[in-house]
C-alpha positions in Angstrom: 72.5 28.9 116.4 73.9 27.2 113.3 76.4 24.4 114.2 78.0 24.8 110.8 78.8 28.4 111.6 80.5 27.2 114.9 82.6 24.9 112.8 83.5 27.8 110.5 84.6 30.0 113.3 86.7 27.3 114.9 88.5 26.7 111.6 89.2 30.4 111.2 90.7 30.5 114.6 92.9 27.4 113.8 94.2 28.8 110.5 94.3 32.5 111.5 93.1 33.3 108.0 89.7 33.5 106.2 91.4 32.5 102.9 93.1 29.4 104.4 89.9 28.4 106.3 87.8 28.7 103.2 90.2 26.4 101.3 90.1 23.7 104.0 86.3 24.0 104.3 85.9 23.7 100.5 83.9 27.0 100.2 84.3 30.5 98.8 86.0 33.2 100.9 83.0 35.6 100.5 80.6 32.9 101.8 82.8 32.2 104.8 83.2 35.9 105.6 79.4 36.3 105.4 78.8 33.3 107.7 81.2 34.7 110.3 79.5 38.1 110.2 76.1 36.4 110.6 77.4 34.5 113.6 78.8 37.7 115.2 75.4 39.5 114.7 73.6 36.6 116.2 75.9 36.6 119.3 76.3 40.3 119.6 80.0 40.2 119.8 83.1 40.6 117.6 84.8 37.2 117.3 88.0 38.2 115.4 90.3 41.1 114.8 93.0 41.5 112.1 96.6 41.8 113.1 100.0 41.8 111.3 100.1 38.0 112.1 96.7 37.3 110.7 93.2 37.0 112.1 93.1 36.4 115.9 90.2 36.0 118.3 89.1 38.9 120.5 88.9 38.3 124.3 85.2 37.6 124.0 85.9 35.6 120.9 88.3 33.3 122.8 85.7 32.5 125.4 83.0 31.9 122.7 85.3 29.6 120.7 86.2 27.6 123.8 82.5 26.8 124.3 82.0 26.3 120.5 84.7 23.6 120.5 83.0 21.8 123.4 79.6 22.0 121.7 81.0 20.5 118.5 82.7 17.7 120.3 79.6 16.8 122.3 77.5 16.8 119.0 80.0 14.4 117.5 79.7 12.1 120.5 75.9 12.2 120.3 76.0 11.4 116.6 78.2 8.4 117.4 75.8 7.2 120.1 72.4 8.0 118.6 72.9 9.2 115.1 72.3 7.6 111.8 75.3 5.3 112.0 74.8 1.8 113.3 71.0 1.4 113.2 70.1 4.0 110.5 66.7 3.9 108.9 67.6 6.2 106.0 70.6 5.9 103.7 72.3 8.9 102.0 75.4 8.9 99.9 77.2 11.2 97.5 79.1 9.6 94.6 81.3 10.9 91.8 79.7 11.1 88.3 81.0 7.7 87.2 79.3 5.0 85.4 80.7 2.4 87.8 79.4 4.2 90.9 76.0 4.8 89.4 75.8 1.2 88.4 76.6 0.1 91.9 74.0 2.4 93.5 71.3 1.0 91.0 72.2 -2.6 92.1 72.2 -1.6 95.7 68.7 0.1 95.3 67.4 -3.0 93.5 68.4 -5.1 96.5 66.6 -2.9 99.0 63.1 -4.1 100.1 60.1 -1.9 99.4 59.6 -1.5 103.2 63.3 -0.8 103.7 65.1 2.5 104.4 64.6 5.6 102.4 67.5 6.0 99.9 69.1 9.2 98.7 71.9 9.6 96.2 73.7 12.7 94.9 76.4 13.1 92.3 79.0 15.8 93.0 82.7 16.6 92.5 85.0 16.0 95.4 84.9 19.3 97.2 81.1 19.5 97.1 80.8 15.9 98.3 83.1 16.5 101.2 81.2 19.6 102.2 77.8 17.7 102.1 79.2 15.1 104.5 80.7 17.7 106.8 77.3 19.5 107.1 75.4 16.3 107.6 73.4 16.3 104.3 75.0 12.9 103.4 76.0 10.2 105.7 78.9 9.0 103.5 80.5 10.0 100.3 82.7 8.4 97.7 84.9 11.2 96.3 87.2 10.9 93.2 90.5 12.7 93.3 93.8 12.7 91.5 95.8 9.9 93.1 98.8 12.1 93.3 96.9 14.4 95.7 95.6 11.7 98.1 97.8 12.6 101.0 96.9 16.3 100.8 93.2 15.4 100.5 93.5 13.2 103.6 94.9 16.1 105.6 92.2 18.5 104.3 89.4 16.1 105.2 90.9 15.5 108.7 90.7 19.3 109.3 87.0 19.1 108.4 86.4 16.4 111.0 86.2 13.7 108.4 87.8 10.3 108.0 88.8 8.8 104.7 89.7 5.4 103.4 91.0 4.4 100.0 88.5 2.3 98.1 90.0 2.0 94.6 92.9 3.4 92.7 93.7 2.9 89.0 94.7 4.7 85.8 91.9 6.5 84.0 90.6 4.8 80.8 89.3 6.1 77.5 85.5 5.5 77.0 84.3 5.6 73.4 81.1 5.0 71.4 80.9 1.6 69.9 81.2 3.1 66.4 84.3 5.2 67.2 87.2 5.1 64.7 89.3 3.8 67.7 86.8 1.1 68.7 88.8 -1.8 67.3 92.1 -0.7 68.9 93.6 -2.8 71.6 94.8 0.3 73.4 95.1 4.0 72.4 97.7 6.6 73.0 97.1 10.3 73.6 98.2 11.2 70.0 95.3 9.2 68.6 92.9 11.4 70.5 94.0 14.5 68.7 91.2 15.7 66.6 88.6 13.9 68.6 86.2 15.7 70.9 86.6 15.2 74.6 83.5 15.3 76.7 84.4 16.7 80.1 82.8 18.1 83.2 82.9 21.8 83.7 83.6 21.6 87.4 85.8 18.5 87.3 88.6 18.1 89.9 90.9 17.0 87.2 92.4 19.6 84.7 91.9 19.0 81.0 93.6 15.8 80.0 94.0 15.8 76.3 94.9 18.0 73.3 91.4 17.6 71.7 88.5 19.8 71.2 86.2 19.8 74.3 82.5 19.9 75.1 81.8 20.8 78.7 78.8 19.3 80.5 77.5 19.2 84.0 75.4 16.1 84.1 76.5 12.5 83.6 73.6 11.6 81.3 74.6 14.4 79.0 78.0 12.7 78.5 76.6 9.5 77.4 74.0 11.2 75.1 76.8 13.1 73.4 79.0 9.9 73.1 76.1 8.2 71.3 75.6 11.1 69.0 79.2 11.9 68.2 81.2 8.8 67.0 84.4 10.9 67.0 84.2 11.7 70.7 85.5 10.2 74.0 85.7 10.8 77.7 88.0 9.8 80.6 86.5 7.7 83.4 87.3 4.9 85.7 87.1 1.3 84.4 83.5 0.4 83.8 81.7 -3.0 84.2 81.0 -4.8 81.0 77.3 -4.9 81.6 77.2 -1.1 81.6 79.3 -0.8 78.5 77.0 -3.2 76.7 73.8 -1.4 77.8 75.1 2.0 76.8 76.8 0.8 73.5 80.2 1.9 74.7 83.7 0.5 74.6 86.7 1.3 76.9 90.3 1.3 76.1 93.5 1.4 78.0 95.6 4.5 77.3 99.3 4.0 76.9 100.0 7.4 78.5 97.0 7.7 80.8 97.1 11.3 82.1 96.2 10.5 85.6 95.5 7.8 88.1 92.3 8.4 90.0 91.7 7.5 93.6 88.2 6.9 95.1 88.0 7.7 98.8 85.2 6.8 101.3 84.5 9.8 103.4 82.5 10.1 106.6 82.5 12.0 109.9 85.0 10.9 112.5 82.4 9.8 115.0 80.1 8.2 112.4 79.6 4.5 112.6 79.3 2.6 109.4 75.8 1.0 109.6 74.2 -2.0 107.9 73.0 -0.2 104.8 76.4 1.7 104.4 78.2 -1.6 104.6 75.8 -3.2 102.1 76.3 -0.4 99.6 80.1 -0.5 100.0 80.0 -4.3 99.3 78.0 -3.8 96.1 80.3 -1.0 95.1 83.3 -3.2 95.6 81.8 -5.9 93.4 81.2 -3.4 90.7 84.8 -2.2 90.9 86.0 -5.7 90.7 83.8 -6.4 87.6 85.1 -3.2 86.0 88.7 -4.2 86.6 88.1 -7.7 85.2 86.5 -6.1 82.1 89.6 -4.0 81.6 91.9 -7.0 82.0 90.1 -8.8 79.1 91.0 -6.0 76.7 
């Protein structure tokens, strides 16, 4: 029996709605409905019925869900005691598609002995990253959100059985190729970006930020390749360490009217214990963030 399906059913019971449950679980409504049907077929019972007040458990469903909640709680306790928390051998993290975070992981990997733990990194937008942690694919995640939505995100993550901590919060900056017509500016305003091409992610959590033309990409490397090829282009990102900017031939500028402030959240399961490798990665990430902030102050 799929533990993730048990979690889905418990969330449907809590919200009394497939639509609301799908929102808090960061998944599509059709996929959630399909998962509930699969669970009902496997168990041979009907878990829910529709009423004027929403979806409610059947009598058999109430009994099943009572046991499901107990199972999920026991699994969380086992993970806390014997899981990949304190003494983990492998390390898995999901990070936002950000030059600063990628730089931090590279530094972290470089400091890992050849006989050390296996390392795994994924890059994903916030909703996908949270889902990967909830299902156990990644031990921890750093998710990037609009700072104005931090409280709402904390509540949504809590409903998924996840804890969150603020790691970093700052206004977005404009990243430009070194030969950009704005490269010598001390700071830019949104009006100066008119006519330039914004390079943005197609599934980004943030809505379009500027009045410019736009090229949509889905991989971080594509953004930098396009910046190098298009002098009259730009992208929005968090402050970036000077070493990364130099290596990629980029410059970053403050924006007088930055469209958003971003917030990076550390996300992990409620019973997950931050282990040695987790703590080491977070320490390297913090140093990279500090270096990025210092590079921005020098502008």
